C-alpha positions in Angstrom: -7.7 47.7 24.8 -6.0 44.8 26.5 -2.4 43.8 26.0 -3.4 40.4 24.6 -5.6 41.9 21.9 -2.9 44.4 20.9 -0.4 41.5 20.7 -2.8 39.5 18.5 -3.3 42.5 16.2 0.4 42.9 15.8 0.9 39.3 15.0 -1.9 39.4 12.4 -0.3 42.4 10.8 2.8 40.4 10.2 0.9 37.6 8.4 1.0 38.2 4.6 -2.2 38.9 2.8 -1.8 35.8 0.6 -1.6 33.6 3.7 -4.8 35.1 5.1 -6.6 34.6 1.8 -5.6 30.9 1.4 -6.3 30.3 5.0 -9.9 31.5 4.5 -10.2 29.3 1.3 -8.9 26.3 3.2 -11.2 26.9 6.2 -14.2 27.3 3.9 -13.5 24.0 2.1 -13.0 22.2 5.4 -16.2 23.5 6.9 -18.2 22.7 3.7 -16.8 19.2 3.8 -17.7 18.7 7.5 -21.2 20.1 7.1 -21.9 18.6 3.7 -24.9 16.5 4.9 -26.6 19.8 6.0 -25.3 22.1 3.3 -25.7 19.9 0.2 -29.0 20.7 -1.6 -29.7 17.1 -2.6 -28.8 13.5 -2.2 -25.5 13.1 -4.0 -26.4 9.6 -5.2 -30.0 10.4 -6.3 -30.3 9.8 -10.1 -32.6 11.7 -12.4 -32.1 10.6 -16.0 -34.4 13.3 -17.3 -32.1 15.9 -16.0 -28.7 14.4 -17.0 -25.9 16.6 -18.3 -27.7 19.8 -17.5 -25.7 23.1 -17.3 -25.2 25.1 -14.1 -28.4 26.9 -12.9 -30.7 24.3 -14.3 -34.1 24.0 -12.4 -36.3 21.0 -12.3 -39.2 20.2 -9.9 -38.4 23.1 -7.7 -34.7 22.2 -7.3 -31.9 24.4 -8.7 -28.8 22.6 -9.7 -26.3 25.4 -9.2 -23.3 23.5 -10.6 -25.3 21.4 -13.1 -25.8 17.6 -13.2 -23.6 14.7 -14.3 -24.2 11.8 -16.7 -26.8 10.2 -14.4 -28.6 13.5 -13.5 -27.1 13.7 -10.0 -26.5 17.1 -8.4 -22.9 18.1 -9.1 -22.8 20.6 -6.2 -23.8 17.9 -3.7 -21.3 15.4 -5.1 -18.5 18.0 -5.0 -19.3 18.8 -1.3 -19.3 15.1 -0.3 -16.2 14.6 -2.4 -14.3 17.2 -0.4 -15.0 15.2 2.7 -13.6 12.1 1.1 -10.5 13.8 -0.2 -9.7 15.4 3.2 -10.4 12.2 5.1 -8.1 10.2 3.0 -5.4 12.8 3.1 -5.5 13.3 6.9 -5.5 9.6 7.7 -2.8 8.9 5.2 -0.6 11.6 6.7 -1.2 10.2 10.1 -0.2 6.6 9.1 2.9 7.7 7.1 4.1 10.1 9.9 3.6 7.5 12.6 5.5 4.8 10.7 8.2 7.1 9.4 8.9 9.2 12.5 9.1 6.1 14.7 11.5 4.3 12.4 13.6 7.4 12.0 14.0 8.0 15.7 14.8 4.3 16.2 17.5 4.4 13.5 19.0 7.7 14.9 19.0 6.5 18.5 20.1 2.8 18.3 22.5 3.2 15.3 24.5 0.1 14.3 22.8 -2.6 12.3 19.3 -1.3 13.0 20.3 2.0 11.5 21.7 0.4 8.4 18.7 -1.8 7.9 16.2 1.0 8.2 18.0 3.5 6.1 18.7 1.0 3.3 15.0 0.2 3.3 14.4 3.9 3.0 16.7 4.1 0.1 14.9 1.3 -1.7 11.5 2.9 -1.1 12.7 6.3 -2.3 14.1 4.8 -5.5 10.6 3.7 -6.5 8.2 6.4 -7.7 5.4 6.7 -5.0 2.6 7.0 -7.5 3.8 3.9 -9.4 4.1 1.9 -6.1 0.6 3.1 -5.0 -0.9 2.1 -8.4 0.7 -1.4 -8.3 -0.3 -1.9 -4.6 -3.9 -0.9 -5.1 -4.2 -3.0 -8.3 -3.1 -6.0 -6.2 -5.1 -5.3 -3.0 -8.1 -3.9 -4.8 -9.8 -0.5 -4.3 -11.5 0.7 -1.1 -11.3 3.6 1.4 -9.3 1.9 4.1 -7.0 0.2 1.5 -6.4 3.5 -0.2 -5.4 5.1 3.2 -3.0 2.3 4.0 -1.5 2.3 0.5 -0.9 6.0 0.5 0.4 6.0 4.1 2.7 3.1 3.6 4.2 4.5 0.4 5.2 7.9 1.8 6.8 7.1 5.1 10.4 7.2 4.0 10.5 11.1 3.8 9.4 11.3 7.4 12.1 8.7 8.3 14.9 10.7 6.8 13.9 13.9 8.5 13.3 12.2 11.9 16.6 10.3 11.5 18.7 13.5 10.8 17.0 15.5 13.6 17.4 12.6 16.1 21.1 12.5 15.4 21.4 16.2 16.3 19.2 16.1 19.4 20.6 12.9 20.8 23.9 14.6 21.6 22.4 17.5 23.5 23.2 17.7 27.3 19.7 17.2 28.5 19.5 13.9 26.6 22.7 12.7 28.2 21.3 13.8 31.6 18.2 11.8 31.1 20.3 8.7 30.3 22.3 9.2 33.5 19.1 9.6 35.4 18.1 6.1 34.3 15.4 7.0 31.6 14.7 4.2 29.2 15.0 4.5 25.4 11.2 4.7 24.8 10.9 7.5 27.4 13.8 9.5 25.9 12.5 9.0 22.3 8.9 10.0 22.9 9.2 12.4 25.8 12.4 14.2 25.0 13.4 13.8 21.4 10.0 13.7 19.7 8.9 17.2 21.0 12.2 18.7 19.8 11.9 17.3 16.2 8.1 18.0 15.9 8.7 21.3 13.9 10.5 19.8 10.9 8.2 16.8 11.0 5.2 19.2 10.9 6.7 20.9 7.9 7.0 17.6 6.0 3.4 16.7 7.0 2.0 19.9 5.5 3.8 19.3 2.2 2.7 15.6 2.2 -0.9 16.6 2.9 -1.3 18.4 -0.4 0.4 15.5 -2.2 -1.9 13.0 -0.6 -4.9 14.9 -1.9 -3.5 14.8 -5.4 -2.6 11.1 -5.2 -6.1 10.2 -4.0 -7.6 12.2 -6.8 -5.3 10.6 -9.4 -6.0 7.0 -8.2 -9.7 7.7 -8.1 -9.5 9.2 -11.6 -7.9 6.0 -12.8 -10.6 3.9 -11.1 -8.3 2.6 -8.4 -9.4 4.8 -5.5 -12.9 5.6 -4.2 -15.5 3.5 -6.0 -19.0 4.5 -7.2 -21.5 5.4 -5.9 -19.3 7.3 -3.4 -18.2 10.7 -4.7 -14.6 11.8 -5.0 -13.2 14.7 -7.0 -11.0 12.3 -9.0 -13.9 9.9 -9.8 -16.2 12.8 -10.7 -13.6 14.2 -13.2 -13.0 10.7 -14.5 -16.7 10.5 -15.5 -16.7 14.0 -16.8 -13.8 13.5 -19.2 -16.2 11.4 -21.4 -18.5 14.4 -21.8 -15.9 17.2 -21.8 -17.2 18.9 -25.0 -20.8 19.0 -24.0 -20.7 19.0 -20.2 -17.5 20.9 -19.2 -18.8 21.7 -15.8 -18.4 18.1 -14.6 -14.6 18.4 -14.8 -14.2 22.2 -14.3 -15.8 22.6 -10.8 -14.2 19.6 -9.0 -10.9 20.4 -10.7 -11.2 24.0 -9.5 -11.9 22.8 -5.9 -8.9 20.5 -6.1 -6.7 23.3 -7.3 -7.8 25.7 -4.6 -7.4 23.1 -1.8 -3.9 22.0 -2.8 -2.8 25.5 -3.6 -3.9 26.8 -0.2 -2.2 23.9 1.6 1.0 24.5 -0.2 1.0 28.2 0.5 0.2 27.6 4.2 3.0 24.9 4.3 5.6 27.3 2.9 4.6 30.0 5.4 4.7 27.5 8.3 8.1 26.4 7.2 9.4 29.9 7.3 7.9 30.4 10.8 9.4 27.2 12.2 12.7 27.3 10.4 14.2 30.8 10.6 17.1 29.7 8.3 14.7 29.3 5.4 13.4 32.8 5.6 14.4 35.2 2.9 16.1 38.4 4.1 
């Protein structure tokens, strides 16, 4: 057996069983979301009023509705699969937007200091003093619902956390000898920030991004549940549960299955994020 294979087996043995389990859960959800058009047994928007509010396992016209149907007779399994893609897309794009804005401002504040630092960090304090979900609800209510608007709203309400982390890390890295050597060699501020400082602060930023990813999924589901996120006929876990709450006593499955998927996805992301933090930040490991 080759040395590379033995090294890989030793590394896998060090990974906790819980991390392996949630990794499999996360991977399965992601793959189902990506291949939803091929995996889904029916059109998620096809209505069948004769088969509305049918329980899991209901069969009609040769089609088995494994998770039942909703109030319009649409296949709940298909809508849940497509909803996974929506939730993951919104979360990924929102994290990208917030991290780009937050990390850039944090590095600028930590490098240039002075008035720029004061202006950026006071803006961060103002943003942090307002609950993110409240700010998102107010912004969406003003701008109106929609996929791209939802991504921008979520991304632009969560950037201050990245800014604080990037700012603190930049202050530490900026005083290291190789940064001073780059300045003496004539490297510009942009080159130093993005070629030297950014790679050295990527670890803490990645830890924040994993935590924010799960939060973005919950915020998207919450806004869609309130009718401020993804709009019908597009499927979202939050919007599916919003419809299902009206029929909770007679059609519990409309809320239960999307809610279970939401729980598993966020739980797996949080567990993976904690494990990743322990790997990237040895000081946080329990001894």
